[in-house]
C-alpha positions, 0 to 999 in steps of 0.5 A: 315585319315583327321580330320574335324573341327565340324561346329557350327551346330554340336556343337549346336547339341552336346550342346542340346544332352548333355542337354537332356542326363542330363535331362533324368538322373535327371528325372530317379533319381528323379522318383526313389526318388519320388516313395520312398517318396510316399511309405513313405507317404502312411505309415504315417497317415498324408498327405504331404502338397505341398506348392510351386514347387516340385524339379522335376518341378523346374528342368524341368523349369530350363532345358527349360530355359537353352535351350531357352537361348542357342537359344537366344545366337545363334540368338544374335551371328548371328546378330553380324556376320551379322552386321560385314559383313555389315560393311565390305561391307560398307567400301568396297563401300566407298573405291571403290567410293573413287578410282572411284572419283579419276579416274574421276578427270582426264581430259585425260584417256587411257586404263589401268589396275592397282592395289594396297592396301588401308591403311587398309586390303582392296585391289583395282584394276581398269580397264579403257577401251575405248568403241567403238562407231559407233554413228557418233557423233562428240565428239570433241577429247573425247571418251567414257570410261568404268571404273570398280573398284574392291575392295577385302578383307579377311573375315575369310577364304574367300576373298570377292569382290565387284565392281562398274562401270561407263561410262564417256567421257574424252579426249583420247591421241589416238584421 
């Protein structure tokens, strides 16, 4: 039988269930102590003064505070993860523009597919295709080319990818 790793959702439910089980146990203990204290005070002739909070009220407040803190920390963790993903996509776009600008510097283009690695964990692949044009325009030795650049990278267990494309006129060795 294969063991599966619990997801964050399952871990969060486990934390909350532990909080609630502990909370119920503490309330049961305090309830029995409270009843004992109540019996003792009814025997005495003077009433107990209540200055401040009872232990039960303090424990309930602490339990509510701890649950709120767990939720706040989860939200903070999600925001950090979103920031990391955004940073990864920003780097990918920057690398794609860098490769696209390099290809647009060539005066002569031909159909081609190549791939390689950047100096960091990002990989690139580009494809240059000559676009067939039936417009009848005299392009004087130039032809329209579609350039597509893909950038991919590993993020956790997943491979992420983004691409950009442009259409440009360049000299073609086939014309």
